[in-house]
Backbone atoms as SQL, in Angstrom:
CREATE TABLE atoms (id INTEGER PRIMARY KEY, chain TEXT, resi INTEGER, resn TEXT, atom TEXT, x REAL, y REAL, z REAL);
INSERT INTO atoms VALUES
  (1, 'A', 1, 'MET', 'N', 0.777, -0.969, 0.087),
  (2, 'A', 1, 'MET', 'CA', -0.078, -0.256, -0.109),
  (3, 'A', 1, 'MET', 'C', 0.483, 0.908, -0.016),
  (4, 'A', 2, 'LYS', 'N', 1.932, 1.233, 0.460),
  (5, 'A', 2, 'LYS', 'CA', 3.162, 2.308, 0.908),
  (6, 'A', 2, 'LYS', 'C', 3.450, 2.490, -0.637),
  (7, 'A', 3, 'THR', 'N', 4.113, 1.363, -1.210),
  (8, 'A', 3, 'THR', 'CA', 4.542, 1.827, -2.287),
  (9, 'A', 3, 'THR', 'C', 3.621, 2.591, -3.578),
  (10, 'A', 4, 'ILE', 'N', 2.278, 1.699, -3.878),
  (11, 'A', 4, 'ILE', 'CA', 1.742, 2.458, -4.145),
  (12, 'A', 4, 'ILE', 'C', 1.121, 4.439, -4.165),
  (13, 'A', 5, 'ARG', 'N', 0.827, 4.584, -2.798),
  (14, 'A', 5, 'ARG', 'CA', 0.882, 5.888, -2.165),
  (15, 'A', 5, 'ARG', 'C', 1.908, 6.817, -2.856),
  (16, 'A', 6, 'HIS', 'N', 2.870, 6.226, -2.693),
  (17, 'A', 6, 'HIS', 'CA', 4.324, 6.594, -3.405),
  (18, 'A', 6, 'HIS', 'C', 4.522, 7.057, -4.339),
  (19, 'A', 7, 'SER', 'N', 4.050, 6.562, -5.179),
  (20, 'A', 7, 'SER', 'CA', 4.535, 5.625, -7.044),
  (21, 'A', 7, 'SER', 'C', 3.232, 6.935, -7.004),
  (22, 'A', 8, 'ILE', 'N', 1.998, 7.259, -6.739),
  (23, 'A', 8, 'ILE', 'CA', 0.920, 8.349, -7.133),
  (24, 'A', 8, 'ILE', 'C', 1.468, 9.576, -6.995),
  (25, 'A', 9, 'THR', 'N', 2.377, 9.693, -6.078),
  (26, 'A', 9, 'THR', 'CA', 2.918, 10.779, -4.970),
  (27, 'A', 9, 'THR', 'C', 3.834, 11.457, -6.376),
  (28, 'A', 10, 'ALA', 'N', 4.636, 10.400, -6.659),
  (29, 'A', 10, 'ALA', 'CA', 5.903, 11.399, -7.555),
  (30, 'A', 10, 'ALA', 'C', 5.023, 10.945, -8.764),
  (31, 'A', 11, 'CYS', 'N', 3.970, 10.452, -9.046),
  (32, 'A', 11, 'CYS', 'CA', 2.986, 10.831, -10.606),
  (33, 'A', 11, 'CYS', 'C', 2.597, 11.997, -10.651),
  (34, 'A', 12, 'LEU', 'N', 1.792, 12.440, -9.531),
  (35, 'A', 12, 'LEU', 'CA', 1.556, 13.965, -9.283),
  (36, 'A', 12, 'LEU', 'C', 2.165, 14.952, -9.416),
  (37, 'A', 13, 'ALA', 'N', 3.354, 15.080, -8.935),
  (38, 'A', 13, 'ALA', 'CA', 4.826, 15.771, -8.911),
  (39, 'A', 13, 'ALA', 'C', 4.938, 16.085, -9.817),
  (40, 'A', 14, 'VAL', 'N', 5.230, 14.789, -10.915),
  (41, 'A', 14, 'VAL', 'CA', 6.066, 14.947, -12.310),
  (42, 'A', 14, 'VAL', 'C', 5.210, 15.759, -13.275),
  (43, 'A', 15, 'VAL', 'N', 3.259, 15.705, -12.949),
  (44, 'A', 15, 'VAL', 'CA', 2.153, 16.495, -13.889),
  (45, 'A', 15, 'VAL', 'C', 2.306, 17.842, -13.702),
  (46, 'A', 16, 'LEU', 'N', 2.892, 18.077, -12.277),
  (47, 'A', 16, 'LEU', 'CA', 2.661, 19.508, -11.389),
  (48, 'A', 16, 'LEU', 'C', 3.724, 20.002, -12.310),
  (49, 'A', 17, 'LEU', 'N', 5.095, 19.651, -12.054),
  (50, 'A', 17, 'LEU', 'CA', 6.215, 19.874, -12.688),
  (51, 'A', 17, 'LEU', 'C', 5.595, 20.918, -14.381),
  (52, 'A', 18, 'MET', 'N', 4.988, 19.479, -15.161),
  (53, 'A', 18, 'MET', 'CA', 4.680, 19.892, -16.719),
  (54, 'A', 18, 'MET', 'C', 3.923, 21.219, -16.734),
  (55, 'A', 19, 'VAL', 'N', 2.919, 20.963, -15.756),
  (56, 'A', 19, 'VAL', 'CA', 1.762, 21.614, -16.148),
  (57, 'A', 19, 'VAL', 'C', 1.832, 23.230, -15.549),
  (58, 'A', 20, 'LEU', 'N', 2.689, 23.247, -14.371),
  (59, 'A', 20, 'LEU', 'CA', 3.003, 24.488, -13.851),
  (60, 'A', 20, 'LEU', 'C', 3.499, 25.420, -14.836),
  (61, 'A', 21, 'PRO', 'N', 4.452, 25.032, -15.317),
  (62, 'A', 21, 'PRO', 'CA', 5.449, 26.448, -16.314),
  (63, 'A', 21, 'PRO', 'C', 4.374, 26.623, -17.951),
  (64, 'A', 22, 'ALA', 'N', 4.004, 25.842, -17.890),
  (65, 'A', 22, 'ALA', 'CA', 2.717, 25.675, -19.274),
  (66, 'A', 22, 'ALA', 'C', 1.574, 26.769, -18.712),
  (67, 'A', 23, 'SER', 'N', 1.633, 27.091, -18.181),
  (68, 'A', 23, 'SER', 'CA', 0.251, 27.930, -17.203),
  (69, 'A', 23, 'SER', 'C', 0.980, 28.995, -17.041),
  (70, 'A', 24, 'GLY', 'N', 1.745, 29.213, -16.961),
  (71, 'A', 24, 'GLY', 'CA', 1.882, 30.609, -16.869),
  (72, 'A', 24, 'GLY', 'C', 2.672, 30.636, -15.163),
  (73, 'A', 25, 'ALA', 'N', 1.940, 29.633, -14.382),
  (74, 'A', 25, 'ALA', 'CA', 2.548, 29.967, -12.803),
  (75, 'A', 25, 'ALA', 'C', 3.897, 30.452, -12.327),
  (76, 'A', 26, 'LEU', 'N', 5.138, 30.115, -12.932),
  (77, 'A', 26, 'LEU', 'CA', 6.074, 30.314, -12.743),
  (78, 'A', 26, 'LEU', 'C', 6.631, 31.046, -14.059),
  (79, 'A', 27, 'ALA', 'N', 5.891, 32.306, -13.871),
  (80, 'A', 27, 'ALA', 'CA', 6.209, 32.770, -15.581),
  (81, 'A', 27, 'ALA', 'C', 7.900, 34.270, -14.702),
  (82, 'A', 28, 'GLU', 'N', 8.425, 34.183, -15.796),
  (83, 'A', 28, 'GLU', 'CA', 9.321, 35.080, -15.658),
  (84, 'A', 28, 'GLU', 'C', 9.202, 36.435, -15.895),
  (85, 'A', 29, 'GLU', 'N', 10.081, 37.371, -15.150),
  (86, 'A', 29, 'GLU', 'CA', 9.523, 38.979, -15.357),
  (87, 'A', 29, 'GLU', 'C', 9.802, 39.015, -16.577),
  (88, 'A', 30, 'ASP', 'N', 9.536, 40.147, -16.874),
  (89, 'A', 30, 'ASP', 'CA', 8.764, 40.659, -18.403),
  (90, 'A', 30, 'ASP', 'C', 9.264, 42.186, -17.944),
  (91, 'A', 31, 'THR', 'N', 10.175, 43.021, -19.017),
  (92, 'A', 31, 'THR', 'CA', 10.564, 44.098, -18.721),
  (93, 'A', 31, 'THR', 'C', 9.780, 44.504, -20.399),
  (94, 'A', 32, 'ALA', 'N', 9.165, 46.044, -20.520),
  (95, 'A', 32, 'ALA', 'CA', 8.400, 46.924, -21.373),
  (96, 'A', 32, 'ALA', 'C', 8.881, 48.682, -21.734),
  (97, 'A', 33, 'THR', 'N', 7.546, 48.960, -22.055),
  (98, 'A', 33, 'THR', 'CA', 7.698, 50.666, -22.509),
  (99, 'A', 33, 'THR', 'C', 6.653, 50.838, -22.392),
  (100, 'A', 34, 'GLY', 'N', 6.194, 51.926, -22.061),
  (101, 'A', 34, 'GLY', 'CA', 5.163, 52.523, -22.707),
  (102, 'A', 34, 'GLY', 'C', 4.848, 53.594, -21.844),
  (103, 'A', 35, 'VAL', 'N', 3.133, 54.453, -22.451),
  (104, 'A', 35, 'VAL', 'CA', 2.604, 55.542, -21.730),
  (105, 'A', 35, 'VAL', 'C', 1.721, 55.402, -20.467),
  (106, 'A', 36, 'ILE', 'N', 2.320, 55.806, -19.250),
  (107, 'A', 36, 'ILE', 'CA', 1.077, 55.632, -18.620),
  (108, 'A', 36, 'ILE', 'C', -0.754, 56.305, -18.644),
  (109, 'A', 37, 'ARG', 'N', -1.164, 55.675, -18.918),
  (110, 'A', 37, 'ARG', 'CA', -2.842, 56.239, -19.159),
  (111, 'A', 37, 'ARG', 'C', -3.245, 56.751, -17.852),
  (112, 'A', 38, 'GLU', 'N', -3.276, 56.139, -16.686),
  (113, 'A', 38, 'GLU', 'CA', -3.924, 56.655, -15.111),
  (114, 'A', 38, 'GLU', 'C', -3.273, 55.734, -14.093),
  (115, 'A', 39, 'VAL', 'N', -3.452, 56.910, -13.338),
  (116, 'A', 39, 'VAL', 'CA', -2.761, 56.344, -11.915),
  (117, 'A', 39, 'VAL', 'C', -3.935, 56.201, -11.035),
  (118, 'A', 40, 'SER', 'N', -3.982, 55.259, -10.391),
  (119, 'A', 40, 'SER', 'CA', -5.298, 55.328, -9.027),
  (120, 'A', 40, 'SER', 'C', -5.286, 56.779, -8.180),
  (121, 'A', 41, 'SER', 'N', -5.842, 56.854, -7.261),
  (122, 'A', 41, 'SER', 'CA', -5.905, 57.778, -6.678),
  (123, 'A', 41, 'SER', 'C', -4.765, 57.623, -5.153),
  (124, 'A', 42, 'ASP', 'N', -4.775, 56.210, -4.727),
  (125, 'A', 42, 'ASP', 'CA', -4.427, 55.695, -3.686),
  (126, 'A', 42, 'ASP', 'C', -2.886, 55.196, -4.529),
  (127, 'A', 43, 'TYR', 'N', -2.531, 55.698, -5.661),
  (128, 'A', 43, 'TYR', 'CA', -1.234, 55.171, -6.281),
  (129, 'A', 43, 'TYR', 'C', -0.546, 53.667, -5.714),
  (130, 'A', 44, 'ARG', 'N', -1.853, 53.346, -6.259),
  (131, 'A', 44, 'ARG', 'CA', -1.563, 51.492, -5.880),
  (132, 'A', 44, 'ARG', 'C', -1.694, 50.671, -7.105),
  (133, 'A', 45, 'GLY', 'N', -1.903, 51.409, -7.818),
  (134, 'A', 45, 'GLY', 'CA', -2.327, 50.552, -9.306),
  (135, 'A', 45, 'GLY', 'C', -2.033, 51.693, -10.726),
  (136, 'A', 46, 'LEU', 'N', -2.120, 51.477, -11.877),
  (137, 'A', 46, 'LEU', 'CA', -1.903, 52.219, -13.093),
  (138, 'A', 46, 'LEU', 'C', -2.061, 51.552, -14.387),
  (139, 'A', 47, 'MET', 'N', -2.537, 52.145, -15.228),
  (140, 'A', 47, 'MET', 'CA', -3.034, 51.425, -16.505),
  (141, 'A', 47, 'MET', 'C', -1.394, 51.878, -17.351),
  (142, 'A', 48, 'ILE', 'N', -1.260, 50.824, -18.285),
  (143, 'A', 48, 'ILE', 'CA', -0.293, 51.313, -18.955),
  (144, 'A', 48, 'ILE', 'C', -0.188, 50.841, -20.563),
  (145, 'A', 49, 'ASN', 'N', -0.415, 51.518, -21.279),
  (146, 'A', 49, 'ASN', 'CA', -0.925, 51.087, -22.868),
  (147, 'A', 49, 'ASN', 'C', -1.975, 50.190, -22.692),
  (148, 'A', 50, 'GLY', 'N', -3.486, 50.625, -22.482),
  (149, 'A', 50, 'GLY', 'CA', -4.392, 50.075, -21.639),
  (150, 'A', 50, 'GLY', 'C', -4.302, 48.392, -20.664),
  (151, 'A', 51, 'ALA', 'N', -3.276, 48.087, -20.053),
  (152, 'A', 51, 'ALA', 'CA', -3.390, 47.352, -19.099),
  (153, 'A', 51, 'ALA', 'C', -2.927, 47.822, -17.774),
  (154, 'A', 52, 'TYR', 'N', -3.909, 46.768, -16.923),
  (155, 'A', 52, 'TYR', 'CA', -3.420, 46.984, -15.578),
  (156, 'A', 52, 'TYR', 'C', -2.487, 46.363, -14.864),
  (157, 'A', 53, 'TYR', 'N', -1.773, 47.397, -13.876),
  (158, 'A', 53, 'TYR', 'CA', -0.464, 46.788, -13.221),
  (159, 'A', 53, 'TYR', 'C', -0.922, 47.144, -11.887),
  (160, 'A', 54, 'GLN', 'N', -0.526, 46.527, -10.569),
  (161, 'A', 54, 'GLN', 'CA', 0.121, 47.124, -9.144),
  (162, 'A', 54, 'GLN', 'C', 1.092, 47.876, -9.068),
  (163, 'A', 55, 'LEU', 'N', 0.839, 48.442, -7.892),
  (164, 'A', 55, 'LEU', 'CA', 2.080, 49.054, -7.262),
  (165, 'A', 55, 'LEU', 'C', 2.221, 48.640, -5.796),
  (166, 'A', 56, 'ASP', 'N', 2.797, 48.509, -5.271),
  (167, 'A', 56, 'ASP', 'CA', 2.957, 48.316, -3.900),
  (168, 'A', 56, 'ASP', 'C', 4.460, 49.430, -3.359),
  (169, 'A', 57, 'SER', 'N', 4.369, 48.904, -2.042),
  (170, 'A', 57, 'SER', 'CA', 6.073, 49.812, -1.295),
  (171, 'A', 57, 'SER', 'C', 7.206, 49.031, -1.816),
  (172, 'A', 58, 'GLY', 'N', 7.189, 47.640, -2.643),
  (173, 'A', 58, 'GLY', 'CA', 8.309, 47.507, -3.003),
  (174, 'A', 58, 'GLY', 'C', 8.834, 47.599, -4.390),
  (175, 'A', 59, 'THR', 'N', 7.715, 48.844, -5.353),
  (176, 'A', 59, 'THR', 'CA', 7.911, 48.827, -6.113),
  (177, 'A', 59, 'THR', 'C', 9.130, 50.433, -6.243),
  (178, 'A', 60, 'VAL', 'N', 9.730, 50.557, -7.401),
  (179, 'A', 60, 'VAL', 'CA', 10.943, 51.395, -7.525),
  (180, 'A', 60, 'VAL', 'C', 10.720, 51.964, -7.957),
  (181, 'A', 61, 'VAL', 'N', 11.033, 53.405, -8.016),
  (182, 'A', 61, 'VAL', 'CA', 10.539, 54.379, -9.088),
  (183, 'A', 61, 'VAL', 'C', 12.143, 54.999, -9.318),
  (184, 'A', 62, 'HIS', 'N', 12.861, 54.848, -10.616),
  (185, 'A', 62, 'HIS', 'CA', 14.051, 55.371, -10.295),
  (186, 'A', 62, 'HIS', 'C', 13.569, 56.997, -10.831),
  (187, 'A', 63, 'ALA', 'N', 14.646, 58.076, -10.717),
  (188, 'A', 63, 'ALA', 'CA', 14.369, 59.153, -11.244),
  (189, 'A', 63, 'ALA', 'C', 14.917, 59.717, -12.709),
  (190, 'A', 64, 'PRO', 'N', 14.892, 60.658, -13.256),
  (191, 'A', 64, 'PRO', 'CA', 15.091, 60.456, -14.594),
  (192, 'A', 64, 'PRO', 'C', 16.886, 60.545, -14.712),
  (193, 'A', 65, 'GLY', 'N', 16.950, 60.202, -15.224),
  (194, 'A', 65, 'GLY', 'CA', 19.124, 60.507, -15.326),
  (195, 'A', 65, 'GLY', 'C', 19.379, 59.726, -14.575),
  (196, 'A', 66, 'GLY', 'N', 19.088, 58.446, -13.864),
  (197, 'A', 66, 'GLY', 'CA', 19.136, 58.189, -13.127),
  (198, 'A', 66, 'GLY', 'C', 19.874, 58.903, -11.474),
  (199, 'A', 67, 'ASP', 'N', 19.462, 59.544, -11.452),
  (200, 'A', 67, 'ASP', 'CA', 19.943, 60.402, -9.790),
  (201, 'A', 67, 'ASP', 'C', 18.864, 60.300, -8.684),
  (202, 'A', 68, 'GLY', 'N', 19.152, 58.856, -8.346),
  (203, 'A', 68, 'GLY', 'CA', 18.297, 58.422, -7.064),
  (204, 'A', 68, 'GLY', 'C', 16.786, 57.650, -7.629),
  (205, 'A', 69, 'PHE', 'N', 15.919, 58.212, -6.723),
  (206, 'A', 69, 'PHE', 'CA', 14.695, 57.291, -6.297),
  (207, 'A', 69, 'PHE', 'C', 13.853, 58.257, -6.375),
  (208, 'A', 70, 'LEU', 'N', 11.923, 57.949, -6.738),
  (209, 'A', 70, 'LEU', 'CA', 11.288, 58.728, -6.275),
  (210, 'A', 70, 'LEU', 'C', 10.223, 57.666, -5.689),
  (211, 'A', 71, 'SER', 'N', 8.743, 58.596, -5.147),
  (212, 'A', 71, 'SER', 'CA', 8.314, 57.803, -4.369),
  (213, 'A', 71, 'SER', 'C', 7.233, 57.080, -5.998),
  (214, 'A', 72, 'VAL', 'N', 5.772, 56.741, -5.514),
  (215, 'A', 72, 'VAL', 'CA', 5.175, 56.483, -6.465),
  (216, 'A', 72, 'VAL', 'C', 4.080, 57.280, -6.661),
  (217, 'A', 73, 'ASP', 'N', 4.358, 58.244, -5.790),
  (218, 'A', 73, 'ASP', 'CA', 3.431, 59.538, -6.204),
  (219, 'A', 73, 'ASP', 'C', 3.724, 60.336, -7.096),
  (220, 'A', 74, 'ALA', 'N', 5.232, 59.849, -7.359),
  (221, 'A', 74, 'ALA', 'CA', 5.613, 60.723, -8.519),
  (222, 'A', 74, 'ALA', 'C', 4.950, 60.959, -10.095),
  (223, 'A', 75, 'LEU', 'N', 4.474, 59.531, -10.363),
  (224, 'A', 75, 'LEU', 'CA', 3.859, 58.977, -11.445),
  (225, 'A', 75, 'LEU', 'C', 2.484, 59.797, -12.278),
  (226, 'A', 76, 'SER', 'N', 2.392, 60.074, -13.417),
  (227, 'A', 76, 'SER', 'CA', 1.181, 60.843, -13.318),
  (228, 'A', 76, 'SER', 'C', 0.975, 60.446, -14.797),
  (229, 'A', 77, 'ALA', 'N', -0.233, 60.635, -14.913),
  (230, 'A', 77, 'ALA', 'CA', -0.465, 60.441, -16.743),
  (231, 'A', 77, 'ALA', 'C', 0.426, 61.006, -17.549),
  (232, 'A', 78, 'GLY', 'N', 0.438, 60.559, -18.859),
  (233, 'A', 78, 'GLY', 'CA', 1.116, 61.185, -19.838),
  (234, 'A', 78, 'GLY', 'C', 2.580, 60.775, -20.339),
  (235, 'A', 79, 'THR', 'N', 2.697, 60.249, -19.082),
  (236, 'A', 79, 'THR', 'CA', 4.830, 60.039, -18.671),
  (237, 'A', 79, 'THR', 'C', 5.037, 58.420, -19.357),
  (238, 'A', 80, 'GLN', 'N', 6.103, 58.645, -20.167),
  (239, 'A', 80, 'GLN', 'CA', 6.966, 57.315, -20.861),
  (240, 'A', 80, 'GLN', 'C', 7.439, 56.802, -19.933),
  (241, 'A', 81, 'ILE', 'N', 7.245, 55.135, -19.817),
  (242, 'A', 81, 'ILE', 'CA', 8.097, 54.847, -18.582),
  (243, 'A', 81, 'ILE', 'C', 9.075, 53.584, -19.445),
  (244, 'A', 82, 'GLY', 'N', 9.389, 52.835, -18.847),
  (245, 'A', 82, 'GLY', 'CA', 10.003, 51.961, -18.745),
  (246, 'A', 82, 'GLY', 'C', 9.924, 50.978, -17.733),
  (247, 'A', 83, 'PHE', 'N', 9.482, 49.585, -17.803),
  (248, 'A', 83, 'PHE', 'CA', 8.917, 48.977, -16.208),
  (249, 'A', 83, 'PHE', 'C', 9.638, 47.877, -16.624),
  (250, 'A', 84, 'ARG', 'N', 9.108, 47.054, -15.407),
  (251, 'A', 84, 'ARG', 'CA', 9.521, 45.214, -14.630),
  (252, 'A', 84, 'ARG', 'C', 8.380, 45.034, -14.519),
  (253, 'A', 85, 'SER', 'N', 7.989, 44.260, -14.434),
  (254, 'A', 85, 'SER', 'CA', 6.596, 43.403, -14.272),
  (255, 'A', 85, 'SER', 'C', 6.889, 42.385, -13.357),
  (256, 'A', 86, 'GLY', 'N', 6.129, 41.191, -12.686),
  (257, 'A', 86, 'GLY', 'CA', 6.508, 40.282, -12.313),
  (258, 'A', 86, 'GLY', 'C', 5.467, 39.553, -11.647),
  (259, 'A', 87, 'ARG', 'N', 5.476, 39.029, -11.306),
  (260, 'A', 87, 'ARG', 'CA', 4.752, 38.298, -10.103),
  (261, 'A', 87, 'ARG', 'C', 3.659, 38.744, -9.524),
  (262, 'A', 88, 'THR', 'N', 2.464, 38.443, -9.970),
  (263, 'A', 88, 'THR', 'CA', 1.246, 39.002, -9.203),
  (264, 'A', 88, 'THR', 'C', 0.819, 38.545, -7.754),
  (265, 'A', 89, 'ALA', 'N', 0.547, 39.509, -7.207),
  (266, 'A', 89, 'ALA', 'CA', 0.391, 39.280, -5.333),
  (267, 'A', 89, 'ALA', 'C', -0.387, 37.931, -5.249),
  (268, 'A', 90, 'SER', 'N', -0.198, 37.573, -4.634),
  (269, 'A', 90, 'SER', 'CA', -1.463, 36.583, -3.868),
  (270, 'A', 90, 'SER', 'C', -2.991, 36.525, -4.344),
  (271, 'A', 91, 'GLY', 'N', -3.238, 35.982, -4.966),
  (272, 'A', 91, 'GLY', 'CA', -5.016, 36.110, -4.966),
  (273, 'A', 91, 'GLY', 'C', -5.190, 37.037, -5.784),
  (274, 'A', 92, 'SER', 'N', -3.993, 37.899, -6.674),
  (275, 'A', 92, 'SER', 'CA', -4.576, 38.649, -7.978),
  (276, 'A', 92, 'SER', 'C', -4.473, 38.374, -9.325),
  (277, 'A', 93, 'VAL', 'N', -5.252, 38.611, -10.310),
  (278, 'A', 93, 'VAL', 'CA', -4.846, 38.579, -11.846),
  (279, 'A', 93, 'VAL', 'C', -3.707, 39.613, -12.371),
  (280, 'A', 94, 'VAL', 'N', -3.806, 40.466, -11.289),
  (281, 'A', 94, 'VAL', 'CA', -3.385, 41.753, -12.010),
  (282, 'A', 94, 'VAL', 'C', -1.236, 41.816, -11.811),
  (283, 'A', 95, 'PRO', 'N', -0.656, 41.987, -12.768),
  (284, 'A', 95, 'PRO', 'CA', 0.523, 41.958, -12.216),
  (285, 'A', 95, 'PRO', 'C', 1.121, 42.516, -11.509),
  (286, 'A', 96, 'ARG', 'N', 1.965, 42.823, -11.526),
  (287, 'A', 96, 'ARG', 'CA', 2.965, 43.770, -10.080),
  (288, 'A', 96, 'ARG', 'C', 3.877, 44.624, -10.652),
  (289, 'A', 97, 'VAL', 'N', 4.556, 45.724, -10.902),
  (290, 'A', 97, 'VAL', 'CA', 5.361, 46.515, -11.163),
  (291, 'A', 97, 'VAL', 'C', 6.315, 46.305, -10.674),
  (292, 'A', 98, 'ALA', 'N', 7.445, 46.002, -10.552),
  (293, 'A', 98, 'ALA', 'CA', 8.177, 45.987, -9.431),
  (294, 'A', 98, 'ALA', 'C', 9.493, 47.574, -9.733),
  (295, 'A', 99, 'GLU', 'N', 9.288, 47.756, -11.021),
  (296, 'A', 99, 'GLU', 'CA', 10.336, 49.006, -11.201),
  (297, 'A', 99, 'GLU', 'C', 10.524, 49.356, -12.338),
  (298, 'A', 100, 'ILE', 'N', 9.993, 51.091, -12.503),
  (299, 'A', 100, 'ILE', 'CA', 9.903, 52.263, -13.353),
  (300, 'A', 100, 'ILE', 'C', 10.755, 52.593, -13.529),
  (301, 'A', 101, 'TRP', 'N', 11.149, 53.027, -14.883),
  (302, 'A', 101, 'TRP', 'CA', 12.392, 54.252, -14.846),
  (303, 'A', 101, 'TRP', 'C', 11.235, 55.458, -15.935),
  (304, 'A', 102, 'ILE', 'N', 11.795, 56.170, -15.382),
  (305, 'A', 102, 'ILE', 'CA', 11.150, 57.660, -16.349),
  (306, 'A', 102, 'ILE', 'C', 11.882, 57.818, -16.935),
  (307, 'A', 103, 'TYR', 'N', 11.227, 58.289, -18.456),
  (308, 'A', 103, 'TYR', 'CA', 12.250, 58.667, -19.270),
  (309, 'A', 103, 'TYR', 'C', 11.606, 59.737, -19.775),
  (310, 'A', 104, 'VAL', 'N', 12.549, 60.613, -20.093),
  (311, 'A', 104, 'VAL', 'CA', 12.932, 62.386, -20.257),
  (312, 'A', 104, 'VAL', 'C', 12.954, 62.613, -21.883),
  (313, 'A', 105, 'ASP', 'N', 12.089, 63.287, -22.710),
  (314, 'A', 105, 'ASP', 'CA', 12.302, 63.059, -23.926),
  (315, 'A', 105, 'ASP', 'C', 13.582, 65.003, -24.039);
């Protein structure tokens, strides 16, 4: 009975390892550029190129020209940015922005 249980456990582990990467559950971080279209009033979310993203206390906003960092409340609609998005927060389907670079024209 123990042997059957161990075999089933091993098979389930293999199936999970095959399915999870295909579903994007272990997706890597992604970098992109875009224009901020909207910033929520509490600065916990924003829309970039028509897609919504989460911001949190761990989001790093690089000042233009590489002169330090800004807080997320420095972000405004119409700003062109580069950003790195990563895994979503637990229980959320909205991706989290980990890092933002503000572009200066």
